[in-house]
N, C-alpha and C positions, 0 to 999 in steps of 0.2 A: 693459557686461559681457556676455557671452553665458551662458545657462544651459540646461545640458543637460538635457531633458526627460526624465523615467522612465517608460519604457514599461511600464507596470504589466501585471501577468498578467491581471489581470481586465478591463482593455481589450482585451488582445489576445485574451483568451478570448470577450470579448463581440462583438467585431468579427467573430472568425472565426463564430460561431453567426449573428450577424445577416447576413453576408453568405451564408451558405450557404443559411440559411432564405429571406432575399429571393430569392436564384437559383431555389430551387426552388418557391419562391410564385410570383415572375415567370413561370416556365415553363409553371406549372399554371394560373395567371390567363389567360395569351395562348392556351392551349390551349383553354380553357372559353370565353374571351370569343369568337373567332372561330368556335368551334364552334356557340354559341349564337346568334350573329349569322348565321351561313350557314344554320342550320336554321330561324331567323325569316324570312330573305330568301325562302328557297325555300319556307316556308309561305305567303307573300305571293303569290309568282309561281305557286305550284301551285293556290292561291284562283282567282286571275283567270282562269289557263287553265281550271278547273273550271266557274268563272262564265260564260266565253264558250263552252264547250261546251255548257253548259245551254241558254243562247240559241240555241246553232245546233240543238239537238234538237227545240226547239220551233219553229224555222223551216223545218227541213225539213219539218214536217208542214202547217205552213201559211204559205207564203211570198209571205203578201200586204202590202199596204201598210198595211192596219189592224193585223196583228201586228207587222211591223216597227216602226211608231209606238208602238205599246205597249210594246214593248222598248226603245226610245229613252225613253220617259216615266218607266219603270222607273229607267234607269240616271242619268235626270238629278238624282234626289234621293240619288244614292249618291256615294263616293268616287272611284268609278272611271268611266270614258268609255266608251261603245259607238260602233264606227261600222260601218254594215252597209254592203258594196260588192255589186255584182253580180259575174258572173266577169270582166268586164274591170277590176276593182277601180275602179268608179266608184261615187263614193258617192252611197248611196239615202238614208241616213238617219242621222243620228248624235245622240247626246244632250245632247252641249255642242258648244263650238267647235271646229273643226278646224283646227289650227294648223299652219303650213307644215311644222314638223319631223314633226308624226304623219302629214300627207298624204305627206310624203317617204319617212317609214317603209313606211308602207303600199305605194305605188307600187315600192317598191325590195324587198320581200320576194321572197323565191323561194316555189315551191311549199311545200303544206303537205301534212303528213301528214294522214290521215284523223283523226286523234285529236287534231289541232291540235298545237301547238308555240309557245314563247315564242319571239319574233322578234327582240326586245331585253331582253338583261335587265342590261346594264350600268349599274345604278344609281349607280354612282359618278360618271361622268361624262356621260351623258344625262341628260335632264329627265325621261324616261318609261320605264316599262317596258312593253310591250306583247305581246299573246300574239295569234294567230290561229287561226281555227277554219274551216276549209271547208264551206259547205252544199252538199250533195249529195242529189238527189233523183231516182230511176230512174237511178242509176248516173252523174246528168250533175250536174255541177259548175255552180251555177246563182248562188253568190254566196260571201263571206266575212262572218265575225263577228270584228272586231277588238277587243278590250279593251285600254284605256289607264289605267295607273295612275299618278299623280305620281310621282315618285321622291322629292319632299319627306316623304312618310310615311314611306317606308322610312328615310329619314335621320332621322325623329323617332324612329323606333324604336331606330335604331342610337345617336343620343345619349343615347335614356333608357337604353339597355344598357348605354353607357359610363358614365353618372353612376351607374348601380348599382355596377358593378365598381370604379370607384372608391372609392365610399364602403365597399365591402367590402374592397378593398386597403387603403386608409388605417386601416380597423378593424383589419385584420389585423396590420398594420403596428406600431399601437399597442400590441396585445396582445402581438405577438413581441417588441418593445423589453423592455415590461415583465415578461415571463415571463424573458427574456435576463438583465435585470438580476438579478431574485430568485433564478435559476438560479447566476447567478455570483457573487452573495453568499454564496449558500450552499456553493458550493465554494471559494471564495476567503479565505472566513472562518477556516474553519480552519487553513488554510496560513499566514494572516497571524498567527495566535495561534502557529503553530509556529514561524514567523520570529521572532518575539519571544522564543519560549523559548530559540531556540539562540543568541540575540544575548545574553541574559541568561547561558547556559550558557557562551557565549566569553567574558564578562566577568567569568568565575569566580563566578556566583550560580548554583548546581546545584538551589537548592530551587525547581524549577518545578513548575506543575501544569497538565496540560492534560486536556482531557474525551477520554477514549476510549470513548464510547457508541455511535460508529459502527460499522456491521460492512461495511466498503467499505475499498477501498485507502486512503483518507485516515485511516480509524480505525487501520488496521494502523501507518501511518506514526507516527501520533500515539501510538500504543502503543510503537512503536519508540525514539522522543525522549523518552517518558517513563520508558521501561525505561533509556535512556543516561543521563538526568538523575539517576534512583536511583541508578545504578552510579555515577555521578561523586561524587554526594553522599556514599554510602557511602565511597567510596575515599578523598573529603577528610577525611572522619571518622575512618576508619582512620589515614590518612595523619597526623594530627592527634594521635590516641590514641598510635600507634606511637612519632612523635617523644617525644611527653609520656611514654610507659613507656622509652624509651630513657634520655631525661634523667634518668628516675628510677632506672634501673639503673645509672646509671653515677655519679649522684649518690652513691648508697649506698655502694659499695665506694671511692670516692675519699674519702668523708668518714671512714669506717673509717681508711683509709691515713694520713690526714692527721691524725687525733685519735692513733690509737697511735703515728705515728711522733712526734708531740709528747710523749707519754708515754715514749717508748723514750728521749728524750734527755735525760731527767731524769737529773740527777748521784744522787740518792739513793736509784736502783734498784738492788736486788741483781743479780748475774749471772743467777739463774734468773727473776725476772722480766721483766728485759730481754729472754731469750731468749724468753720466753714472748711478749710483745707482739710481737718480732720476728715469730715463728711466725704469730700472726695476720694482720700486716702480709704475710706470705708467701702464706697463705692468700686473704686478700683481693685480691691482685695475681692469683693464680690464677685467681679467679673473674673477674676484669677482663679476664684474657686469654682466657679460655674465649667471655666475652662477645662480644669484640671479635672471635674467629676465628669465632664462628657469625653474629655480623653480618656479615662478611666474606664468607662462603658464601651466605649468603642475598641479600646483594647480586650477587654473582653469577650467581643463578639467576633474579633479576630483568633482569639485564642479559644473558640467554642466554650467560652467560661460564661456565655450569657446564656440564662436558663429561664424559658417562659412557661411559667406555671398556670396553662389553660384551666378555666372552670365555666361552666354554662351560667350566663348571666342575662340580664333583661337589657339590652342596648341601650334602649330611652332611658332607662333610669341611669344610667351610667354618665349618659349626655348632659342629664338635669344636673346630676353632682359636678361635672365639669362646667357647667354652666355657672351655678352657684359660685364658683371658686374665682373666676375670671370676670363674672358681671360687674363688679364693683370698680374695676380697671375700665371696663368698657363706658359705662356709666361716668366716670369722672372725665372722661374725654370727649361725652356726647356723642358715641359709637352707639347704634342701634344694634343688640345680639339678639338673633332669632334662632329659637331651636324647632326644625320640625321634623317629625319622628313618626312612622308607625306605630303602633301598640303592639307589645307582646311581640317584639324581636328577639328571638333567643338566639343567642350565638356562643359559640365556646371560644373564649379570650382570656388573657392576662390582662384583669382590671387595670392593675397598676399600669402595667407598660401601655397600654392601649389609651389611657388617660395620659400618660406621658406624650403621647405622639398628638392628640387632640390638643392638649396644653401648648405645646409647641406651635400648631398650625394655628392656632387662635393668637397666640403672641405676636407672631408674623403678621396676620391679619389687624392685631391691634397698631402695631407700630407703625405700618405703611398705609392705613385708612386715616381718613382727617375727618373733622367734626360733622356730623349729620349724616356719614355713610351708614351702610347697613353690612352686616354680616351676618351669613344665614349658614347655619348647620343643618344639614337634613340626613336623614337616613331613611334606605327604602332596602326593600328585600323582593329580589329579581331572580326567579331561576335558582333556587338554593344559593344565591350569590348575594352578600350584605353589599350594599354600597352605602358610603359615607360621604359627602361633599361638603366642604369648607369653602363658601363663596364670599368673597370681599369684593368692594367696589373701589379699592385702593389704586394705586400707582400703576399696577402691573408689573411683567418682568419682560424686557427686550426680548426680541428671538434670538438673538444671538448667545444671550444665556440662559435660555430656557433648557437646551439639551443637559446642563451642567449643574444645576442647583440642588441636586441631590450628590454631589461630588463632596468629598471632606474637603472642608475649611474654603469652600469658593463662597464669594460673596459677590450679589449682584453691585450692591454701592456698598464700597469698603467705608466710606466716611459716616453713612447714616448706620451701617452693621456697627460701627466704633462706636456711636453716641449711644446705641441702644443695647450696646455690651453684650453682641451676640458673638458666638464664638465661631461660626461658620460650620458647626458639626451637627448643628439640630436635625434639618433635614436628612443628612446622612444616617444618623442614630434612627429616625425614624421611618426610613425605608429599611433598615436592616430589622427593625422591630415588625414591621408589618410582613416583610418577607418571611421571618421566622414564624409568623402565624398562616403560611401558606398563602398569603395574600399579594397585592400589589398596591404601590401608589405612583400616582402622575400627576402632571398639571397640565393646566390649560391656561393661557395669559394673554391677554392683548395688552400691550402698552398703554397705559392713560384709563383705561377701562376695567381693571381688576383681574382677580386671578381665582381660579376654583383649582382646590385640591381634592384631587379624588381617591380614594381608598377602596378597595375590593376586597373581601376576605370570603372565604367559605361560610355560608350559614349552616344551621343545624337543620337536618331534614326533619 
């Protein structure tokens, strides 16, 4: 059975860093290694040539057998070897045994410059490195000083330098691997937590918690995932609350319908009593129909099936039409309804939907105002923005409820809303309609002193 290995991001990231750093370190170490090695070899050959020139200077002053023997004696205790010849390259004196390769090198060497030169510097293939310095007395070439260095010493230097570089390279590689593992874990650990969080979210568990204390891209990603989790959790809770509220809203009128239908079927009821219970059934049927209609409108908005058909209209005329529809209801309750509008405010909107918003706001104002109160609807044009205010002198909205009045199925006073047949969706639908027009709706209220519903929509230029 074949198992597919997972190519983990941490492994890929670590390998990528490791290869990159190893390449960089490798190039750097090669350059440094050969640079140091060549520098040490040049130092050895330069020192060899300088030593030969030093003997040459002494011999140019005293080119006698005693001086030559003294030079040979000095070099016999050193790591180097000296060979002194005449101008015919015949060996006069030497500090150590002259091997055939050395003798061959001396015989085959060409003429040397006054300052001498390294005549054999191939320390890799040859057993010796050799320098030659001419001895010139009174402008006459009288002989040569050859300095010979066994290349094993240079190889020892190379081997020592190689060992040092290998130790440093191994230590650097170890520290690099440790650092990469540490950095990879620092980078990958938050990603693993985010992956686990997204798995929980996809499985329906939206109550996840991520650390968002980083100030980098990973921190921003964690904040985004945490925000998404919070939004999904809030959406889940809202959906649960919404479904529970819908079930409650449907159960109440259905209970009324069932209960009063049973009562209306009793044989011992008078005609007036039966008519009374049938009127209650009709009223609750209307409430249920209104609730279903509002739910249908809300569903269309959620599914982007809610269409706004805009046309250019005169706002004041639309407000007067709404006024004519609701004025009888206001008059019957003894509430004064006033319309204040600047003339010729042209605005592009859906007249049916906008009228629906105004009717909803006026219906709320009517229900929560008392006899003798005044409800004012005013419109104005300010800097290409049309502002419509519905102002009442009713009960007002408590501060604790004000932020939530545009939420679906939210009711400030459930008992009064039930009495007036409200579905708790009117303001939520109004908000959706106004936002579809590119505008906004807000509420200002003081408990016991009335409420102002403020609508702002773009005006025609």
